Biopython code that builds the backbone (N, CA, C, O; Angstrom):
import numpy as np
from Bio.PDB.StructureBuilder import StructureBuilder

atoms = [
    (1, "UNK", "N", (-56.906, -45.913, -4.372)),
    (1, "UNK", "CA", (-56.607, -46.859, -3.084)),
    (1, "UNK", "C", (-56.284, -48.125, -3.308)),
    (1, "UNK", "O", (-55.449, -48.646, -2.569)),
    (2, "UNK", "N", (-56.876, -48.869, -4.366)),
    (2, "UNK", "CA", (-56.612, -50.290, -4.343)),
    (2, "UNK", "C", (-56.031, -50.339, -5.919)),
    (2, "UNK", "O", (-56.262, -49.476, -6.767)),
    (3, "UNK", "N", (-55.307, -51.424, -6.092)),
    (3, "UNK", "CA", (-54.307, -51.561, -7.489)),
    (3, "UNK", "C", (-54.582, -53.010, -7.903)),
    (3, "UNK", "O", (-55.047, -53.840, -7.121)),
    (4, "UNK", "N", (-54.258, -53.272, -9.212)),
    (4, "UNK", "CA", (-54.020, -54.434, -9.766)),
    (4, "UNK", "C", (-52.597, -54.524, -10.303)),
    (4, "UNK", "O", (-52.346, -53.771, -11.244)),
    (5, "UNK", "N", (-51.698, -55.258, -9.896)),
    (5, "UNK", "CA", (-50.199, -55.385, -10.353)),
    (5, "UNK", "C", (-50.114, -56.520, -11.161)),
    (5, "UNK", "O", (-50.471, -57.636, -10.782)),
    (6, "UNK", "N", (-49.644, -56.265, -12.284)),
    (6, "UNK", "CA", (-49.272, -57.403, -13.404)),
    (6, "UNK", "C", (-47.843, -57.622, -13.237)),
    (6, "UNK", "O", (-46.932, -56.828, -12.999)),
    (7, "UNK", "N", (-47.853, -58.803, -13.406)),
    (7, "UNK", "CA", (-46.188, -59.628, -13.223)),
    (7, "UNK", "C", (-45.931, -60.835, -14.235)),
    (7, "UNK", "O", (-46.480, -61.903, -13.964)),
    (8, "UNK", "N", (-45.229, -60.758, -15.251)),
    (8, "UNK", "CA", (-45.121, -62.106, -15.920)),
    (8, "UNK", "C", (-43.901, -62.886, -15.214)),
    (8, "UNK", "O", (-42.911, -62.374, -14.692)),
    (9, "UNK", "N", (-44.197, -64.163, -15.320)),
    (9, "UNK", "CA", (-43.133, -65.319, -14.805)),
    (9, "UNK", "C", (-42.642, -66.039, -15.939)),
    (9, "UNK", "O", (-43.252, -66.012, -17.008)),
    (10, "UNK", "N", (-41.488, -66.737, -15.768)),
    (10, "UNK", "CA", (-41.339, -67.853, -16.785)),
    (10, "UNK", "C", (-41.904, -69.266, -16.715)),
    (10, "UNK", "O", (-42.046, -70.037, -17.664)),
    (11, "UNK", "N", (-42.189, -69.468, -15.496)),
    (11, "UNK", "CA", (-42.869, -70.720, -15.191)),
    (11, "UNK", "C", (-44.126, -70.785, -14.314)),
    (11, "UNK", "O", (-44.263, -69.822, -13.559)),
    (12, "UNK", "N", (-44.877, -71.544, -14.278)),
    (12, "UNK", "CA", (-46.101, -71.790, -13.309)),
    (12, "UNK", "C", (-45.507, -72.007, -11.897)),
    (12, "UNK", "O", (-45.949, -71.384, -10.932)),
    (13, "UNK", "N", (-44.427, -72.964, -11.787)),
    (13, "UNK", "CA", (-43.790, -73.131, -10.546)),
    (13, "UNK", "C", (-43.190, -71.700, -9.778)),
    (13, "UNK", "O", (-43.381, -71.502, -8.578)),
    (14, "UNK", "N", (-42.538, -70.867, -10.541)),
    (14, "UNK", "CA", (-42.291, -69.651, -10.002)),
    (14, "UNK", "C", (-43.569, -68.834, -9.886)),
    (14, "UNK", "O", (-43.707, -68.233, -8.821)),
    (15, "UNK", "N", (-44.556, -68.706, -10.826)),
    (15, "UNK", "CA", (-45.829, -68.008, -10.391)),
    (15, "UNK", "C", (-46.264, -68.268, -9.377)),
    (15, "UNK", "O", (-46.439, -67.360, -8.564)),
    (16, "UNK", "N", (-46.582, -69.545, -9.072)),
    (16, "UNK", "CA", (-47.050, -70.088, -7.695)),
    (16, "UNK", "C", (-46.331, -69.566, -6.469)),
    (16, "UNK", "O", (-46.875, -69.027, -5.505)),
    (17, "UNK", "N", (-44.926, -69.815, -6.645)),
    (17, "UNK", "CA", (-44.274, -69.289, -5.470)),
    (17, "UNK", "C", (-44.298, -67.964, -5.151)),
    (17, "UNK", "O", (-44.246, -67.662, -3.959)),
    (18, "UNK", "N", (-44.371, -67.065, -6.032)),
    (18, "UNK", "CA", (-44.724, -65.550, -6.105)),
    (18, "UNK", "C", (-45.884, -65.243, -5.266)),
    (18, "UNK", "O", (-45.896, -64.513, -4.275)),
    (19, "UNK", "N", (-46.843, -65.880, -5.779)),
    (19, "UNK", "CA", (-48.201, -65.633, -5.469)),
    (19, "UNK", "C", (-48.432, -66.344, -3.956)),
    (19, "UNK", "O", (-49.076, -65.765, -3.082)),
    (20, "UNK", "N", (-47.915, -67.471, -3.787)),
    (20, "UNK", "CA", (-48.082, -67.879, -2.236)),
    (20, "UNK", "C", (-47.247, -66.915, -1.474)),
    (20, "UNK", "O", (-47.859, -66.447, -0.514)),
    (21, "UNK", "N", (-46.158, -66.523, -1.599)),
    (21, "UNK", "CA", (-45.489, -65.638, -0.779)),
    (21, "UNK", "C", (-46.208, -64.196, -0.610)),
    (21, "UNK", "O", (-46.288, -63.674, 0.502)),
    (22, "UNK", "N", (-46.666, -63.653, -1.642)),
    (22, "UNK", "CA", (-47.454, -62.412, -1.525)),
    (22, "UNK", "C", (-48.696, -62.282, -0.795)),
    (22, "UNK", "O", (-49.228, -61.267, -0.347)),
    (23, "UNK", "N", (-49.090, -63.585, -0.750)),
    (23, "UNK", "CA", (-50.697, -63.697, -0.142)),
    (23, "UNK", "C", (-50.306, -63.986, 1.381)),
    (23, "UNK", "O", (-50.902, -63.438, 2.308)),
    (24, "UNK", "N", (-49.330, -64.829, 1.552)),
    (24, "UNK", "CA", (-48.903, -65.241, 2.952)),
    (24, "UNK", "C", (-48.361, -64.023, 3.487)),
    (24, "UNK", "O", (-48.880, -63.745, 4.568)),
    (25, "UNK", "N", (-47.505, -63.211, 3.103)),
    (25, "UNK", "CA", (-47.064, -62.169, 3.549)),
    (25, "UNK", "C", (-47.966, -60.888, 3.704)),
    (25, "UNK", "O", (-47.519, -59.891, 4.272)),
    (26, "UNK", "N", (-49.227, -60.930, 3.198)),
    (26, "UNK", "CA", (-50.362, -60.131, 3.322)),
    (26, "UNK", "C", (-49.944, -58.615, 2.268)),
    (26, "UNK", "O", (-50.283, -57.441, 2.417)),
    (27, "UNK", "N", (-49.215, -59.180, 1.371)),
    (27, "UNK", "CA", (-48.976, -58.021, 0.305)),
    (27, "UNK", "C", (-49.966, -57.950, -0.766)),
    (27, "UNK", "O", (-50.029, -57.000, -1.547)),
    (28, "UNK", "N", (-50.822, -59.074, -0.797)),
    (28, "UNK", "CA", (-51.593, -59.224, -1.889)),
    (28, "UNK", "C", (-52.811, -59.900, -1.320)),
    (28, "UNK", "O", (-52.658, -60.991, -0.770)),
    (29, "UNK", "N", (-53.959, -59.377, -1.398)),
    (29, "UNK", "CA", (-55.427, -60.233, -1.049)),
    (29, "UNK", "C", (-55.489, -61.461, -2.096)),
    (29, "UNK", "O", (-55.755, -62.574, -1.643)),
    (30, "UNK", "N", (-55.280, -61.319, -3.342)),
    (30, "UNK", "CA", (-55.674, -62.430, -4.080)),
    (30, "UNK", "C", (-54.618, -62.395, -5.217)),
    (30, "UNK", "O", (-54.272, -61.242, -5.474)),
    (31, "UNK", "N", (-54.069, -63.267, -5.899)),
    (31, "UNK", "CA", (-53.345, -63.409, -7.066)),
    (31, "UNK", "C", (-54.011, -64.381, -8.183)),
    (31, "UNK", "O", (-54.228, -65.575, -7.977)),
    (32, "UNK", "N", (-54.265, -63.791, -9.235)),
    (32, "UNK", "CA", (-54.592, -64.721, -10.351)),
    (32, "UNK", "C", (-53.714, -65.181, -11.188)),
    (32, "UNK", "O", (-53.033, -64.267, -11.652)),
    (33, "UNK", "N", (-53.403, -66.352, -11.631)),
    (33, "UNK", "CA", (-52.279, -67.072, -12.387)),
    (33, "UNK", "C", (-52.936, -67.462, -13.726)),
    (33, "UNK", "O", (-53.687, -68.438, -13.738)),
    (34, "UNK", "N", (-52.723, -66.819, -14.766)),
    (34, "UNK", "CA", (-52.921, -67.074, -16.019)),
    (34, "UNK", "C", (-51.994, -67.760, -16.747)),
    (34, "UNK", "O", (-51.104, -67.049, -17.214)),
    (35, "UNK", "N", (-51.924, -69.105, -17.020)),
    (35, "UNK", "CA", (-50.706, -69.680, -17.855)),
    (35, "UNK", "C", (-50.898, -69.410, -19.378)),
    (35, "UNK", "O", (-51.857, -68.973, -20.014)),
    (36, "UNK", "N", (-49.544, -69.859, -19.772)),
    (36, "UNK", "CA", (-49.649, -69.951, -21.333)),
    (36, "UNK", "C", (-50.008, -68.753, -22.109)),
    (36, "UNK", "O", (-50.791, -68.786, -23.058)),
    (37, "UNK", "N", (-49.382, -67.633, -21.655)),
    (37, "UNK", "CA", (-49.592, -66.302, -22.512)),
    (37, "UNK", "C", (-48.348, -66.175, -23.263)),
    (37, "UNK", "O", (-47.263, -66.630, -22.903)),
    (38, "UNK", "N", (-48.616, -65.429, -24.488)),
    (38, "UNK", "CA", (-47.267, -65.239, -25.283)),
    (38, "UNK", "C", (-46.812, -63.941, -25.206)),
    (38, "UNK", "O", (-47.551, -62.997, -25.487)),
    (39, "UNK", "N", (-45.697, -63.800, -24.863)),
    (39, "UNK", "CA", (-44.932, -62.464, -24.622)),
    (39, "UNK", "C", (-44.033, -62.155, -25.733)),
    (39, "UNK", "O", (-43.001, -62.813, -25.864)),
    (40, "UNK", "N", (-44.338, -61.188, -26.568)),
    (40, "UNK", "CA", (-43.264, -60.615, -27.562)),
    (40, "UNK", "C", (-42.686, -59.250, -27.326)),
    (40, "UNK", "O", (-43.370, -58.229, -27.411)),
    (41, "UNK", "N", (-41.580, -59.257, -27.069)),
    (41, "UNK", "CA", (-40.823, -57.980, -26.777)),
    (41, "UNK", "C", (-39.379, -57.817, -27.229)),
    (41, "UNK", "O", (-38.883, -58.865, -27.642)),
    (42, "UNK", "N", (-38.738, -56.949, -27.244)),
    (42, "UNK", "CA", (-37.517, -56.452, -27.638)),
    (42, "UNK", "C", (-36.445, -56.431, -26.573)),
    (42, "UNK", "O", (-36.519, -55.669, -25.609)),
    (43, "UNK", "N", (-35.315, -57.389, -26.784)),
    (43, "UNK", "CA", (-34.471, -57.594, -25.611)),
    (43, "UNK", "C", (-33.178, -57.630, -26.185)),
    (43, "UNK", "O", (-32.892, -58.430, -27.076)),
    (44, "UNK", "N", (-32.354, -56.776, -25.704)),
    (44, "UNK", "CA", (-30.902, -56.697, -26.096)),
    (44, "UNK", "C", (-30.897, -56.665, -27.647)),
    (44, "UNK", "O", (-30.114, -57.309, -28.346)),
    (45, "UNK", "N", (-31.852, -55.851, -28.087)),
    (45, "UNK", "CA", (-31.825, -55.645, -29.814)),
    (45, "UNK", "C", (-32.372, -56.782, -30.640)),
    (45, "UNK", "O", (-32.266, -56.807, -31.867)),
    (46, "UNK", "N", (-33.001, -57.787, -29.878)),
    (46, "UNK", "CA", (-33.401, -59.090, -30.693)),
    (46, "UNK", "C", (-34.967, -59.000, -30.183)),
    (46, "UNK", "O", (-35.224, -58.631, -29.037)),
    (47, "UNK", "N", (-36.090, -59.402, -31.217)),
    (47, "UNK", "CA", (-37.181, -59.732, -30.945)),
    (47, "UNK", "C", (-37.211, -61.299, -30.298)),
    (47, "UNK", "O", (-36.578, -62.260, -30.737)),
    (48, "UNK", "N", (-38.135, -61.286, -29.118)),
    (48, "UNK", "CA", (-38.037, -62.233, -28.290)),
    (48, "UNK", "C", (-39.599, -62.940, -28.097)),
    (48, "UNK", "O", (-40.509, -62.206, -27.712)),
    (49, "UNK", "N", (-39.834, -64.205, -28.344)),
    (49, "UNK", "CA", (-41.253, -64.583, -28.147)),
    (49, "UNK", "C", (-41.070, -65.633, -27.155)),
    (49, "UNK", "O", (-40.370, -66.623, -27.368)),
    (50, "UNK", "N", (-41.694, -65.418, -26.079)),
    (50, "UNK", "CA", (-41.806, -66.627, -25.021)),
    (50, "UNK", "C", (-43.148, -66.761, -24.414)),
    (50, "UNK", "O", (-43.982, -65.862, -24.313)),
    (51, "UNK", "N", (-43.274, -68.118, -23.982)),
    (51, "UNK", "CA", (-44.497, -68.372, -23.141)),
    (51, "UNK", "C", (-44.332, -68.022, -21.628)),
    (51, "UNK", "O", (-43.362, -68.395, -20.969)),
    (52, "UNK", "N", (-45.228, -67.369, -21.196)),
    (52, "UNK", "CA", (-44.937, -66.845, -19.910)),
    (52, "UNK", "C", (-46.349, -67.284, -19.003)),
    (52, "UNK", "O", (-47.355, -67.892, -19.368)),
    (53, "UNK", "N", (-46.033, -66.802, -17.889)),
    (53, "UNK", "CA", (-47.392, -67.048, -16.788)),
    (53, "UNK", "C", (-47.515, -65.627, -16.197)),
    (53, "UNK", "O", (-46.635, -65.001, -15.607)),
    (54, "UNK", "N", (-48.929, -65.193, -16.503)),
    (54, "UNK", "CA", (-49.205, -63.735, -16.090)),
    (54, "UNK", "C", (-49.932, -63.715, -14.487)),
    (54, "UNK", "O", (-50.954, -64.336, -14.194)),
    (55, "UNK", "N", (-49.338, -63.066, -13.792)),
    (55, "UNK", "CA", (-49.836, -62.983, -12.518)),
    (55, "UNK", "C", (-50.880, -61.370, -12.415)),
    (55, "UNK", "O", (-50.481, -60.262, -12.773)),
    (56, "UNK", "N", (-52.016, -61.636, -11.929)),
    (56, "UNK", "CA", (-53.027, -60.335, -11.489)),
    (56, "UNK", "C", (-52.813, -60.429, -10.167)),
    (56, "UNK", "O", (-53.093, -61.487, -9.604)),
    (57, "UNK", "N", (-52.271, -59.324, -9.430)),
    (57, "UNK", "CA", (-52.117, -59.112, -7.982)),
    (57, "UNK", "C", (-53.064, -58.046, -7.589)),
    (57, "UNK", "O", (-53.108, -56.975, -8.194)),
    (58, "UNK", "N", (-53.862, -58.344, -6.529)),
    (58, "UNK", "CA", (-54.981, -57.408, -6.163)),
    (58, "UNK", "C", (-54.203, -56.973, -4.726)),
    (58, "UNK", "O", (-53.874, -57.834, -3.910)),
    (59, "UNK", "N", (-53.973, -55.675, -4.536)),
    (59, "UNK", "CA", (-53.630, -55.104, -3.422)),
    (59, "UNK", "C", (-54.012, -53.597, -3.253)),
    (59, "UNK", "O", (-54.924, -53.092, -3.908)),
    (60, "UNK", "N", (-53.373, -53.003, -2.470)),
    (60, "UNK", "CA", (-53.364, -51.611, -2.154)),
    (60, "UNK", "C", (-52.363, -50.710, -2.712)),
    (60, "UNK", "O", (-51.237, -51.174, -2.890)),
    (61, "UNK", "N", (-52.604, -49.450, -3.027)),
    (61, "UNK", "CA", (-51.654, -48.727, -3.493)),
    (61, "UNK", "C", (-50.482, -48.379, -2.678)),
    (61, "UNK", "O", (-49.397, -48.079, -3.177)),
    (62, "UNK", "N", (-50.761, -48.431, -1.181)),
    (62, "UNK", "CA", (-49.712, -48.052, -0.361)),
    (62, "UNK", "C", (-48.836, -49.189, -0.340)),
    (62, "UNK", "O", (-47.685, -48.989, 0.048)),
    (63, "UNK", "N", (-49.174, -50.348, -0.688)),
    (63, "UNK", "CA", (-48.366, -51.551, -0.650)),
    (63, "UNK", "C", (-47.657, -51.520, -1.741)),
    (63, "UNK", "O", (-46.888, -52.476, -1.641)),
    (64, "UNK", "N", (-47.439, -50.906, -2.861)),
    (64, "UNK", "CA", (-46.965, -50.962, -3.979)),
    (64, "UNK", "C", (-45.341, -51.273, -3.914)),
    (64, "UNK", "O", (-44.829, -52.208, -4.529)),
    (65, "UNK", "N", (-44.672, -50.428, -3.149)),
    (65, "UNK", "CA", (-43.139, -50.409, -3.036)),
    (65, "UNK", "C", (-42.793, -51.673, -2.381)),
    (65, "UNK", "O", (-41.890, -52.328, -2.902)),
    (66, "UNK", "N", (-43.378, -52.139, -1.295)),
    (66, "UNK", "CA", (-43.105, -53.563, -0.668)),
    (66, "UNK", "C", (-43.360, -54.640, -1.643)),
    (66, "UNK", "O", (-42.626, -55.625, -1.720)),
    (67, "UNK", "N", (-44.398, -54.459, -2.389)),
    (67, "UNK", "CA", (-44.862, -55.587, -3.274)),
    (67, "UNK", "C", (-43.873, -55.859, -4.299)),
    (67, "UNK", "O", (-43.448, -56.987, -4.548)),
    (68, "UNK", "N", (-43.436, -54.540, -5.024)),
    (68, "UNK", "CA", (-42.549, -54.579, -5.805)),
    (68, "UNK", "C", (-41.103, -55.051, -5.537)),
    (68, "UNK", "O", (-40.485, -55.794, -6.300)),
    (69, "UNK", "N", (-40.672, -54.600, -4.495)),
    (69, "UNK", "CA", (-39.303, -55.213, -3.904)),
    (69, "UNK", "C", (-39.583, -56.663, -3.596)),
    (69, "UNK", "O", (-38.661, -57.419, -3.900)),
    (70, "UNK", "N", (-40.638, -57.208, -3.067)),
    (70, "UNK", "CA", (-40.618, -58.738, -2.689)),
    (70, "UNK", "C", (-40.648, -59.487, -4.056)),
    (70, "UNK", "O", (-39.963, -60.500, -4.196)),
    (71, "UNK", "N", (-41.448, -58.996, -5.094)),
    (71, "UNK", "CA", (-41.438, -59.537, -6.286)),
    (71, "UNK", "C", (-39.949, -59.683, -7.020)),
    (71, "UNK", "O", (-39.646, -60.717, -7.615)),
    (72, "UNK", "N", (-39.088, -58.585, -6.920)),
    (72, "UNK", "CA", (-37.712, -58.673, -7.316)),
    (72, "UNK", "C", (-36.774, -59.525, -6.515)),
    (72, "UNK", "O", (-35.713, -60.009, -6.909)),
    (73, "UNK", "N", (-37.306, -59.631, -5.371)),
    (73, "UNK", "CA", (-36.397, -60.697, -4.599)),
    (73, "UNK", "C", (-36.781, -61.992, -5.165)),
    (73, "UNK", "O", (-35.884, -62.766, -5.499)),
    (74, "UNK", "N", (-37.894, -62.287, -5.298)),
    (74, "UNK", "CA", (-38.255, -63.689, -5.612)),
    (74, "UNK", "C", (-38.218, -64.186, -7.123)),
    (74, "UNK", "O", (-38.368, -65.355, -7.478)),
    (75, "UNK", "N", (-38.003, -63.150, -7.905)),
    (75, "UNK", "CA", (-38.236, -63.241, -9.645)),
    (75, "UNK", "C", (-37.122, -63.467, -9.959)),
    (75, "UNK", "O", (-36.204, -62.787, -9.500)),
    (76, "UNK", "N", (-36.891, -64.557, -10.890)),
    (76, "UNK", "CA", (-35.550, -64.946, -11.658)),
    (76, "UNK", "C", (-35.149, -63.872, -12.660)),
    (76, "UNK", "O", (-33.959, -63.773, -12.958)),
    (77, "UNK", "N", (-35.979, -63.129, -13.157)),
    (77, "UNK", "CA", (-35.631, -62.061, -14.263)),
    (77, "UNK", "C", (-34.777, -61.007, -13.794)),
    (77, "UNK", "O", (-34.978, -60.581, -12.657)),
    (78, "UNK", "N", (-33.789, -60.485, -14.541)),
    (78, "UNK", "CA", (-33.048, -59.146, -14.307)),
    (78, "UNK", "C", (-34.168, -58.160, -14.054)),
    (78, "UNK", "O", (-34.318, -57.648, -12.944)),
    (79, "UNK", "N", (-34.851, -57.929, -14.950)),
    (79, "UNK", "CA", (-35.776, -56.820, -14.903)),
    (79, "UNK", "C", (-37.165, -57.453, -15.048)),
    (79, "UNK", "O", (-37.552, -57.581, -16.210)),
    (80, "UNK", "N", (-38.046, -57.905, -13.993)),
    (80, "UNK", "CA", (-39.219, -58.412, -14.081)),
    (80, "UNK", "C", (-40.299, -57.326, -14.364)),
    (80, "UNK", "O", (-40.166, -56.213, -13.855)),
    (81, "UNK", "N", (-41.368, -57.617, -15.163)),
    (81, "UNK", "CA", (-42.443, -57.058, -15.485)),
    (81, "UNK", "C", (-43.282, -56.747, -14.034)),
    (81, "UNK", "O", (-43.819, -57.635, -13.372)),
    (82, "UNK", "N", (-43.281, -55.478, -13.720)),
    (82, "UNK", "CA", (-44.251, -54.932, -12.455)),
    (82, "UNK", "C", (-44.821, -53.787, -12.658)),
    (82, "UNK", "O", (-44.198, -52.743, -12.465)),
    (83, "UNK", "N", (-46.195, -53.800, -13.112)),
    (83, "UNK", "CA", (-46.905, -52.770, -13.588)),
    (83, "UNK", "C", (-48.308, -52.571, -12.809)),
    (83, "UNK", "O", (-49.196, -53.410, -12.954)),
    (84, "UNK", "N", (-48.463, -51.590, -12.087)),
    (84, "UNK", "CA", (-49.621, -51.252, -11.437)),
    (84, "UNK", "C", (-50.594, -50.575, -12.167)),
    (84, "UNK", "O", (-50.193, -49.689, -12.921)),
    (85, "UNK", "N", (-51.782, -50.804, -12.105)),
    (85, "UNK", "CA", (-52.832, -50.014, -12.527)),
    (85, "UNK", "C", (-54.116, -49.794, -11.352)),
    (85, "UNK", "O", (-54.756, -50.702, -10.821)),
    (86, "UNK", "N", (-54.242, -48.632, -11.176)),
    (86, "UNK", "CA", (-55.216, -48.197, -10.156)),
    (86, "UNK", "C", (-56.600, -48.729, -10.611)),
    (86, "UNK", "O", (-57.012, -48.776, -11.771)),
    (87, "UNK", "N", (-57.321, -49.172, -9.340)),
    (87, "UNK", "CA", (-58.702, -49.692, -9.491)),
    (87, "UNK", "C", (-59.589, -48.636, -9.511)),
    (87, "UNK", "O", (-59.750, -48.132, -8.400)),
    (88, "UNK", "N", (-60.246, -48.112, -10.455)),
    (88, "UNK", "CA", (-61.247, -46.939, -10.579)),
    (88, "UNK", "C", (-62.382, -47.112, -9.580)),
    (88, "UNK", "O", (-62.702, -46.341, -8.675)),
    (89, "UNK", "N", (-62.992, -48.413, -9.961)),
    (89, "UNK", "CA", (-64.271, -48.563, -9.379)),
    (89, "UNK", "C", (-64.387, -50.133, -9.145)),
    (89, "UNK", "O", (-63.973, -50.945, -9.973)),
    (90, "UNK", "N", (-64.929, -50.453, -8.061)),
    (90, "UNK", "CA", (-65.146, -51.928, -7.669)),
    (90, "UNK", "C", (-66.316, -52.195, -6.745)),
    (90, "UNK", "O", (-66.813, -51.293, -6.071)),
    (91, "UNK", "N", (-66.727, -53.385, -6.723)),
    (91, "UNK", "CA", (-67.960, -53.771, -5.790)),
    (91, "UNK", "C", (-67.312, -53.573, -4.225)),
    (91, "UNK", "O", (-66.296, -54.135, -3.814)),
    (92, "UNK", "N", (-68.136, -52.660, -3.492)),
    (92, "UNK", "CA", (-67.685, -52.323, -2.222)),
    (92, "UNK", "C", (-67.410, -53.540, -1.187)),
    (92, "UNK", "O", (-66.616, -53.441, -0.252)),
    (93, "UNK", "N", (-68.068, -54.543, -1.436)),
    (93, "UNK", "CA", (-67.736, -55.608, -0.523)),
    (93, "UNK", "C", (-66.460, -56.312, -1.083)),
    (93, "UNK", "O", (-65.677, -56.726, -0.229)),
    (94, "UNK", "N", (-66.162, -56.492, -2.294)),
    (94, "UNK", "CA", (-64.947, -57.207, -2.748)),
    (94, "UNK", "C", (-63.582, -56.193, -2.217)),
    (94, "UNK", "O", (-62.496, -56.572, -1.777)),
    (95, "UNK", "N", (-64.039, -54.913, -2.418)),
    (95, "UNK", "CA", (-62.779, -53.915, -2.077)),
    (95, "UNK", "C", (-62.604, -54.008, -0.569)),
    (95, "UNK", "O", (-61.440, -53.970, -0.170)),
    (96, "UNK", "N", (-63.511, -54.117, 0.272)),
    (96, "UNK", "CA", (-63.559, -54.449, 1.472)),
    (96, "UNK", "C", (-62.927, -55.613, 2.056)),
    (96, "UNK", "O", (-62.406, -55.662, 3.170)),
    (97, "UNK", "N", (-63.013, -56.478, 1.267)),
    (97, "UNK", "CA", (-62.563, -58.050, 1.536)),
    (97, "UNK", "C", (-61.003, -57.770, 1.155)),
    (97, "UNK", "O", (-60.217, -58.282, 1.952)),
    (98, "UNK", "N", (-60.448, -57.083, 0.130)),
    (98, "UNK", "CA", (-59.115, -56.870, -0.115)),
    (98, "UNK", "C", (-58.479, -56.209, 1.076)),
    (98, "UNK", "O", (-57.407, -56.600, 1.540)),
    (99, "UNK", "N", (-59.213, -55.129, 1.592)),
    (99, "UNK", "CA", (-58.925, -54.239, 2.552)),
    (99, "UNK", "C", (-58.485, -55.306, 4.073)),
    (99, "UNK", "O", (-57.442, -55.328, 4.727)),
    (100, "UNK", "N", (-59.437, -55.894, 4.191)),
    (100, "UNK", "CA", (-59.367, -56.934, 5.301)),
    (100, "UNK", "C", (-58.383, -57.898, 5.323)),
    (100, "UNK", "O", (-57.732, -58.165, 6.333)),
    (101, "UNK", "N", (-58.200, -58.605, 3.904)),
    (101, "UNK", "CA", (-57.206, -59.642, 3.711)),
    (101, "UNK", "C", (-55.762, -58.971, 3.931)),
    (101, "UNK", "O", (-54.846, -59.784, 4.053)),
    (102, "UNK", "N", (-55.434, -57.662, 3.998)),
    (102, "UNK", "CA", (-54.280, -57.283, 3.937)),
    (102, "UNK", "C", (-53.982, -56.689, 5.464)),
    (102, "UNK", "O", (-53.057, -55.891, 5.619)),
    (103, "UNK", "N", (-54.713, -57.066, 6.458)),
    (103, "UNK", "CA", (-54.500, -56.672, 7.792)),
    (103, "UNK", "C", (-53.625, -57.685, 8.503)),
    (103, "UNK", "O", (-53.323, -57.519, 9.684)),
]
sb = StructureBuilder()
sb.init_structure("model")
sb.init_model(0)
sb.init_chain("A")
sb.init_seg("    ")
for serial, (resi, resn, name, xyz) in enumerate(atoms, 1):
    if name == "N":
        sb.init_residue(resn, " ", resi, " ")
    sb.init_atom(name, np.array(xyz, "f"), 0.0, 1.0, " ", f" {name:<3s}", serial, name[0])
structure = sb.get_structure()
C-alpha cells in the first residue's frame, strides 16, 4: 500500500524543486533529500562517476504512475532513476500520516 520511491538528481536545486512539487501536489507525503552521494554507472558504454542528490519519496503504491510521470516532467535527465520499494512494515501512526497527507 505504501512505497518509498528513489530518484537521483544532478543538483540540490533540482532535487528541492522536485520535492516541493511532489509534496505540494500531494503525490508525496514527505521527501528526504540526501546531498553528495556518488553514483557510478555505465552510460553509453562509459563508466560515469557523478556527485548527485538522492531523493527518498514517501507515498502510496496507487500514486506511482502519477509520481513517475511528474518526476519525468520535472527532471532534466533523459532517463531519470525512478525506483519504488514497497514498505512491508511501518509505524501505524506514521503510515496513517502518509495517508492523511495525500488527501
